[in-house]
C-alpha positions as CSV (number, residue, x, y, z in Angstrom):
1,M,-1.7,19.5,9.4
2,Y,-0.5,15.5,7.9
3,R,2.6,15.1,10.3
4,V,0.6,15.7,13.7
5,L,-2.1,13.7,12.2
6,R,0.3,10.8,11.7
7,W,2.0,11.4,14.7
8,L,-1.8,11.1,17.2
9,V,-2.1,8.1,14.3
10,R,0.8,6.2,15.4
11,L,0.4,7.2,19.1
12,V,-3.2,5.8,19.2
13,F,-2.0,2.8,17.7
14,R,0.9,1.0,19.6
15,A,-0.9,2.1,22.9
16,I,-4.4,-0.3,21.2
17,F,-2.8,-2.2,18.6
18,R,1.1,-2.5,19.9
19,V,2.6,-1.6,16.5
20,S,5.4,-3.0,15.2
21,V,7.9,-2.0,12.3
22,S,10.5,-3.5,11.0
23,G,12.7,-3.0,7.3
24,M,11.9,0.7,7.2
25,E,15.6,1.2,6.3
26,Q,14.4,-0.6,2.5
27,M,12.2,2.2,1.7
28,P,13.6,4.5,-0.9
29,V,14.3,8.3,0.6
30,R,13.4,10.0,-2.3
31,G,12.2,9.7,-6.2
32,A,8.9,7.6,-7.0
33,V,7.9,3.8,-5.3
34,I,5.6,1.4,-5.6
35,V,3.8,0.0,-2.2
36,A,3.0,-2.7,-2.4
37,A,1.1,-4.2,0.8
38,N,-1.8,-7.4,1.3
39,H,-4.8,-5.9,3.3
40,P,-6.1,-8.1,5.4
41,T,-8.4,-5.1,6.9
42,W,-9.6,-1.3,7.0
43,L,-7.1,-0.1,9.1
44,D,-4.2,-0.6,6.6
45,P,-4.5,2.6,4.6
46,I,-3.8,4.2,8.0
47,L,-1.2,2.2,9.0
48,L,0.6,2.6,5.7
49,G,0.4,6.8,6.0
50,A,0.9,6.6,9.9
51,Y,3.9,4.9,9.3
52,L,5.7,4.8,6.0
53,P,7.7,8.3,6.5
54,R,7.1,8.6,2.7
55,K,4.1,9.9,2.6
56,P,1.5,7.6,0.5
57,Y,-0.9,8.3,-2.5
58,F,-3.4,5.2,-2.4
59,I,-5.8,4.0,-5.3
60,A,-9.3,2.9,-3.1
61,K,-11.8,1.7,-5.1
62,A,-14.3,4.0,-6.4
63,E,-17.3,3.4,-3.7
64,V,-15.7,4.3,-0.5
65,F,-16.0,8.4,-1.9
66,R,-19.6,8.3,-2.0
67,Y,-19.7,9.1,1.7
68,R,-19.9,12.7,2.1
69,V,-18.3,12.2,5.4
70,F,-15.0,10.4,4.5
71,N,-15.3,11.6,1.2
72,P,-12.6,14.4,2.2
73,L,-10.4,13.1,4.2
74,I,-9.6,9.9,2.3
75,R,-8.9,12.8,-0.3
76,Y,-6.1,14.8,2.1
77,L,-4.8,11.8,3.5
78,G,-3.5,10.5,-0.3
79,G,-6.7,8.5,-1.9
80,F,-8.0,8.4,-5.4
81,P,-10.2,6.6,-7.0
82,V,-10.3,3.7,-9.2
83,H,-13.7,1.6,-10.7
84,R,-12.8,-1.9,-9.7
85,G,-13.6,-5.0,-12.4
86,M,-12.0,-2.9,-15.2
87,P,-9.4,-0.7,-16.9
88,D,-9.8,2.7,-15.3
89,I,-8.0,5.4,-17.8
90,R,-8.4,8.0,-15.1
91,A,-6.6,5.6,-12.3
92,I,-3.8,5.3,-14.6
93,R,-3.3,8.2,-15.5
94,H,-3.0,10.0,-12.1
95,S,-0.9,6.9,-11.0
96,L,1.7,7.5,-13.9
97,R,1.8,11.7,-12.5
98,L,2.2,10.0,-8.7
99,L,5.4,8.1,-10.3
100,R,6.2,11.4,-12.7
101,D,6.6,13.2,-9.9
102,G,8.6,10.9,-7.6
103,R,5.9,10.0,-5.3
104,V,5.4,7.0,-3.3
105,L,1.9,5.2,-4.8
106,A,0.7,2.6,-2.0
107,I,-1.6,-0.3,-4.1
108,F,-2.9,-3.0,-2.4
109,I,-1.8,-5.8,-4.6
110,E,-4.6,-8.5,-4.2
111,G,-6.9,-5.9,-5.1
112,S,-9.9,-5.8,-2.0
113,R,-9.4,-7.0,1.8
114,T,-8.5,-10.2,2.3
115,F,-8.3,-12.7,5.5
116,K,-5.7,-15.1,3.9
117,A,-3.1,-15.6,1.9
118,G,-3.8,-17.1,-1.5
119,P,-5.2,-15.3,-3.9
120,T,-3.9,-13.5,-7.4
121,P,-2.6,-10.7,-7.3
122,K,-3.8,-8.3,-9.9
123,P,-1.5,-7.5,-12.2
124,G,-2.2,-3.7,-12.1
125,V,1.5,-3.0,-9.9
126,G,3.3,-4.7,-12.9
127,M,2.0,-2.7,-15.0
128,L,2.6,0.3,-13.3
129,A,6.3,-0.8,-12.2
130,V,7.1,-1.6,-16.2
131,K,5.5,1.8,-17.3
132,S,6.8,4.1,-14.1
133,G,10.5,2.2,-14.2
134,A,10.0,3.0,-9.8
135,P,10.8,0.4,-8.5
136,I,7.8,-1.9,-5.7
137,V,8.7,-2.4,-1.9
138,P,6.9,-5.5,-0.7
139,V,4.8,-5.2,2.3
140,A,3.0,-7.2,4.8
141,I,1.1,-6.3,7.0
142,Q,0.1,-8.9,10.1
143,G,-3.6,-8.0,12.3
144,P,-4.8,-7.0,14.5
145,A,-6.8,-9.8,15.0
146,G,-8.5,-8.1,17.7
147,L,-8.0,-5.2,19.9
148,F,-5.1,-4.5,22.3
149,A,-3.5,-7.2,19.0
150,P,-0.4,-6.4,17.9
151,V,-0.3,-5.3,14.4
152,R,3.5,-6.0,12.4
153,I,4.2,-4.4,8.9
154,R,7.0,-5.4,7.4
155,I,8.8,-3.8,4.9
156,G,11.1,-5.7,2.3
157,R,13.7,-4.9,0.0
158,P,12.7,-2.9,-3.5
159,I,12.0,-5.2,-6.1
160,H,13.1,-3.9,-9.9
161,P,10.8,-5.4,-12.7
162,V,13.1,-7.7,-15.6
163,T,10.2,-8.8,-16.8
164,D,7.6,-7.0,-18.6
165,S,5.2,-9.6,-17.9
166,Y,2.7,-7.7,-15.4
167,S,1.6,-10.9,-13.9
168,D,4.5,-12.3,-13.2
169,I,5.9,-9.2,-11.3
170,A,2.8,-9.1,-9.0
171,Q,3.2,-13.4,-8.0
172,L,6.8,-12.5,-8.0
173,V,5.7,-9.3,-5.0
174,M,3.2,-11.3,-3.5
175,A,5.9,-13.9,-2.7
176,E,8.0,-11.6,-1.3
177,I,4.5,-10.4,0.7
178,R,4.2,-14.2,2.1
179,R,7.1,-14.2,2.7
180,L,7.6,-11.3,4.5
181,A,4.5,-11.8,6.3
182,S,5.6,-15.6,7.1
183,S,9.1,-14.3,8.7
184,A,9.7,-13.6,12.5
């Protein structure tokens, strides 16, 4: 069912947003990986779920799970809640369990939707990479600025952290996302 839903979303998104994806060869085909992306629109989790070659599991703000209509759908699509503003031990453990099981964990590194580059990235991506040993794949999402506006998804090379500084890792990943976003 997930594959059929993914195919339908791709079909609709290509028609409406003219989605283009580059760097797909950078994505590891197996094993644990953390996808760290920017978050310009509410469509981003759907875009990543539709266009990444492996099903991503998403950390999503707990507030979106309050809506009874969306809760089952978000969970089916791989979303799980995190309570923002404090360390959420349950979300951290679940993330590490997914990575230990060789899954793809998707994180929006800025912590929430941002419409322009500049926010300080959250250090959680560094913490999860250090604790799990999983590589981080930076992803830049650009658009859509409106209906029928193009969307570009740029996938970068995996980053294998060489430091234990969570914030330094997050800064490095964010710099790569910005570089990908600025590339033609």
